[in-house]
C-alpha positions in Angstrom: -10.4 17.2 -0.4 -7.5 16.7 2.0 -9.7 15.8 4.9 -12.2 13.6 3.0 -10.4 11.9 0.2 -6.9 11.7 1.6 -8.0 10.6 5.1 -10.1 7.8 3.5 -7.2 6.8 1.3 -4.8 6.7 4.3 -7.2 4.6 6.3 -7.7 2.1 3.5 -4.0 2.0 2.7 -3.2 1.3 6.4 -5.5 -1.7 6.3 -3.9 -3.0 3.1 -0.4 -2.4 4.5 -1.2 -4.1 7.8 -2.7 -7.1 6.0 0.2 -7.7 3.7 2.7 -7.0 6.5 1.1 -9.8 8.6 1.2 -12.1 5.5 4.9 -11.4 4.9 5.8 -11.6 8.5 4.2 -15.0 9.0 5.7 -16.3 5.7 9.2 -15.2 6.6 8.9 -16.6 10.2 8.3 -20.0 8.8 11.6 -19.7 7.0 14.8 -19.1 9.0 14.3 -15.5 10.3 18.0 -14.8 10.9 18.6 -15.0 7.1 15.9 -12.4 6.4 16.9 -9.2 8.3 14.2 -7.0 6.8 11.5 -9.3 8.0 12.7 -10.4 11.5 10.0 -8.7 13.6 6.7 -7.1 12.8 7.8 -3.5 13.2 10.7 -4.0 10.8 8.5 -5.8 8.4 6.0 -3.0 8.5 8.7 -0.4 7.8 9.9 -2.6 4.9 6.4 -2.9 3.5 6.0 0.9 3.7 9.2 1.4 1.8 8.0 -1.1 -0.8 4.8 0.8 -1.2 6.6 4.1 -1.8 8.9 2.4 -4.3 12.1 3.2 -2.3 13.4 -0.4 -2.6 12.8 -3.7 -4.3 11.9 -6.8 -2.3 15.0 -7.4 0.0 15.4 -11.1 -0.3 18.5 -13.2 0.4 19.8 -14.6 -2.9 21.9 -17.2 -1.1 18.7 -19.0 0.1 15.9 -20.4 -2.0 13.0 -18.1 -1.9 9.6 -19.8 -1.9 7.2 -19.0 -4.7 4.6 -17.8 -2.3 6.8 -14.9 -1.3 7.2 -13.9 -4.9 3.5 -14.2 -5.7 2.6 -12.3 -2.5 5.0 -9.5 -3.5 3.6 -9.2 -7.0 0.0 -9.1 -5.6 1.0 -6.5 -3.1 2.7 -4.3 -5.7 -0.3 -4.5 -8.0 -2.9 -3.9 -5.3 -1.1 -1.4 -3.2 1.0 0.6 -5.7 -1.2 0.6 -8.8 -4.7 0.2 -7.7 -4.5 2.3 -4.5 -2.8 5.3 -6.3 -5.4 5.1 -9.1 -8.2 5.0 -6.4 -6.8 8.1 -4.8 -6.7 9.9 -8.2 -10.2 8.8 -9.1 -11.7 9.9 -5.7 -9.9 13.3 -6.0 -11.2 13.7 -9.5 -14.7 12.9 -8.4 -14.5 15.4 -5.5 -13.2 18.0 -7.9 -16.2 17.4 -10.3 -18.7 17.5 -7.4 -17.2 20.8 -6.1 -17.2 22.3 -9.6 -20.8 21.3 -10.1 -21.9 22.8 -6.7 -20.0 26.0 -7.6 -21.9 26.2 -10.8 -25.2 25.7 -9.0 -24.3 28.4 -6.5 -23.4 30.8 -9.3 -26.7 30.2 -11.0 -28.6 30.7 -7.7 -26.9 34.1 -7.1 
């Protein structure tokens, strides 16, 4: 279960994380980057997006500046897609693997 399901989930989550990191990085680079310290370079943006995925912080925006609506919409889409759907996907794949292993165990028991 760890090798199959968790590795597949991590690979898919990495793709989602890199895609949304690129979107946020490009969006904040069109704004004045010095006012957005969490999104100045790609590596800092990647770390911030990882923290957002784990729920360690809310979106770190500068409240002294006007935040475009595209940032808020992208954040909501990221949280729904990454946090809710991906965790549910992991739960469903682990449940499916558990059912498959239990079914195979029953077949092996009947064969013995």
